[in-house]
N, C-alpha and C positions, 0 to 999 in steps of 0.2 A: 400161712407162715407161722412157725412156732414162736412162742413168746420170747425166748432168748434171742432169736434172730430179729424179731421186731425191736427189742431193746437195743441191740447192736446197730441196727439200721438207724435208729433215732440218735444214738450216741455218735455215730459217724457223721451225721448231718450237723449236730451241735458242735462237734469238734472242728468241722470245716468252717464254721462261722465264728469260732472263738479262739482259733489258733491253738487248739488242744489245751485250753485252760483247765487245770486240774484243781478243783476245790477241795478244801479240807472238810468243810461242813456244808450241809444242806439245810435251808430254813424255809418253812412253809408259813406264810403270813395269812391269817384269817381275817374275818370281817372287821373293817375299820382299823386294821393293824399294819397297813402298808407303809406307814410313815418311817419305819426303820430304814427304808431305802435311802432316806435323806442322809443317813450316817454312813452309807456305803460309798466307797470310791469305785464308781461303776465303770467297767471296761467294755462290757458287751450287754446288749439287750436283744431278746428274741421274742416276738409275739407268739403266743401259743398256736395261733392258726397257721403259722409258717412251719411248725415243727411236725414232721411225719409221725403218724400214729398217736399224736396228742389229741385229747378232747379239748373243747373250748369252754371256758368259764362263762356262765350266763347270769351270774348273780351281781346285783348292784353293790358296788364297793370292792369288787374283785377286779383288779386291773387286767389280769390275764397275760402275764409275760414272765419269762425267765430272765433273771438279772445275774450277771457275773461280775464280781469285783472283790474288794477287800473290806473287811470289817474288823476294826481294831488290829490291823496288820495281818489278818488271816484271810486266805482266799475262801470265798463262799459262793454258793449258787443259791439264789433265792427265788422261790415261787411266789410271785405277787398275785395272789388269787389261787384258790384251789378248786377242786371239783367235788360234787356232792351226789350222793345216791338219789336225792329228791329231784335232781335235774334230769333224771331219766337214764343216767349211766349206771351200769352194774358196778359192783365194788371192785372187780378186777380192773375195769377201765379207769376208775378214779384213782387207783393206786399205781397205775403204770408209771407216772412221773417219779415216784419214789424209787422204783427199780432203775430207771434211767439215771437218776442222781447217784445211785450206788455204783453203776458202771462208769460214770464220769469220774469216780474216784473218791467220793466223800467217805469220811470215817465216822461221822456223827450226824444225827438228824435232830433238828429243833423244830417243834410244832407249836403253833399258837392258835387260839380260837376264842370266839365269844360264846358264852354259855349262860343258861338260866340257873340261878342259885336255888338249891334245895336245902342245904344246911342253914338252919335258923340263925346261926351266928354270923353268916355272911352279910355283906352290904354291897349295894350296887357300886361297881368300879373296883371291887376287890380283885387282886390277882391271886389265883389259886394254882399252885404247883401240883400237877397231876401225879399221884403216887400209884394209881391202879385204875382199871376201868371195868365196866360191865358193857358187853357188846350185845346190842339188840338189832344189829344190822346183819345182812347176809355176809358170811365170812368170805373175804376175797381169795382165800386159798381153795375154795370149793372147785372140784373138777380135777383133771389129771395134774399131777405134780411133775415139774421139771427138776430132777435131782441136781442138775447143773447150777440151779439158782438157789435152792434151799431144800431142807429136809421135808418129807411128807408130813411129819408131826412136829412142828417147831415148839420149843419149850417156852413158856410164857410166865414163869414164876417171877421174873424181874423184867416186866415189859418196859418199865421206865428206870433208867440207870440211877442206882442209888448214889454213885459217885457224883454224877451230874447234879442230882438234887442236893447233896451235901454242899457242893460248891456254890450253887445258887442261893442256898440258905445263908451261907457265910457272907456272900456278897451283899445280899439284901440287908443283912444285919449291919454290915459296914456302911452301907449307903442310907440306912435309916428308913428302908422301905418295908412296910408290913406286908407279909405274904401269908396266905392260907395254904393248907394242904388238903387233898381229898381225892375222892373217886369220881371219875367222869363216866356218865352214862351216855351211850350213843344210841339215839333213835333216828328214825328215818326223816322226820319232818315231811313237808315244809310247814305244816301247821304247828304253831306253838302249843305247848302242853296244856292240858286242862288241869284244874286244881287237883282232881283225883289222880291224874297221872303223876304230877309232882309228888303227891303223897306216896304213891306206890313206889316210885323210884327211890324215895327216901327210905322206905321200909326195906327194900332189897339191898340197901347199902350205898346209894349214891349221894354225893354232895353237890353235884351240878349235872346239868343235862345239856347236850348239844347234838348237832347233826353231822359231825365230821370226825376227823382225827383218828378214831380207833382203827378203821380199816388201814390207814396209813401206818399206824404203829404195828399192826399184825404183819404187814408186808415187810416193814423195816426189820423186824425181828426175824422173819423168815429168811432174809438174806444177810443176817448177821450184823445189822447196824444198831449201835447203842442209841437210845432215844431220850430226849428231854422235852417236856411239854408243859405249857402254861395256858390257863383259861382266864379270860376276863369275865367277871360276873356282871352281866348286863341287865339282869332283872331278877326278881325274887317271886317265887310262886309257892302255892300250897293251899290247903283248905282254909287256913286262917289268914291268907295273904292275897292281895289282889294280883291277878295274873295278866291283866291287859298290857300288851306290849306291841310295839311296832318295830319294823326293821330300822327305821330312823333312830328310834330310842336305843336300839342295840349299838348302832354305829356311834352315837354320841357318848354312850357309856364307855365303849371301847377306846374312843379318842381320849377320854380323861385318864385312862390307865396306861395308854400307850407309852408316854415318856418314861414311866417307871419300869415297864416291861423291857423297853429298849435299853435302858441303863443296865439292867441285869444281864441281858444277852450280850451287850457290848463287852462288859467286864468278863463274862464267861469266855468269850472268844479270846480276849487278851490273856487269860489265865488257863487256856485250854489244857496245857500240859499237866496242870495240877490234878486233873480228873483221872489221868492214867487209864484211859479207856482202852478196852480190848474188843475188837470185832470177833465174832464167832468164826 
C-alpha cells in the first residue's frame, strides 16, 4: 500500500471513532510532559494499538494514545507519547502519526521533549525554545517521494516558525517565565551521551541534545505544517560537568518544568490568531 493510501486508511478509522473531529493544532508530548492533558477538555481517546498502521510506544512515561479535545477553546489532537528511532522503528514509521494529523486537518504542530543541556548557561529544568536543529538521525524522507504529500526537496530555512517563537516569547515575558533559546541536536540514543559527545555537539553548534523531535519536524515541514517546539533541560553534560543521568531523573526534571511549559502552550492556543500562520 502506498503511503498516502495508508495515511487515508488511518484517518478514515480515526474519523469513524471521533465523529470526524477536526483539530486546529497537533501536539506531541514527550517524556514526563503528559500532564498537559489535564487541561484539555477531552472528547475522545484512542490507544495507539487500536489504530491501523500506527506503531506502539514502548517507553516508560509515554502513555501511548491519541487524545482529542479542546485546549483554551481550540480543538487539538494530542499524542500522549511518541515513537523513537531507538525503539527499533525507522524514521519513516515514527513520523507517520505527523502525516496522519496533517490529514486530520491540523494547521500547526507543537512538539515537546526532554533533552540534555550542552549550553553552559543552562540549568536543569530550564525551558528551551528550539530555534533550529542539527539532525544526526536518518532522514525520514529517504526513499521514493510521493509528490501528493510534499516536495522531493523541502525547504528548511525556517524549520521552526518565527511567528510562533515570537508569540511564545511575548507570553513567557508576560507570565514571568524565563525561557532559553537554542539549537537541538538529534542523535539516536538510547544510551545517554558521553562527556566527549556533549563537547562535540557543542562544538558543532548545539545547545541541547535529545533522541526525538527532528524527524517529526522534517516531515511536518515536508507536508507544509508550521512548527513550534520546546525542550525541557533535564541534565547537563560536558567534559567539565558530571553526565550521570537516569530516566527517572529525566522525568523528575521534566515534571518541574511542565507547569510552565503548559502555561505557555495554553496561552498560545488562546491567542492562536496572533501568529498569522500560513501552511505551505
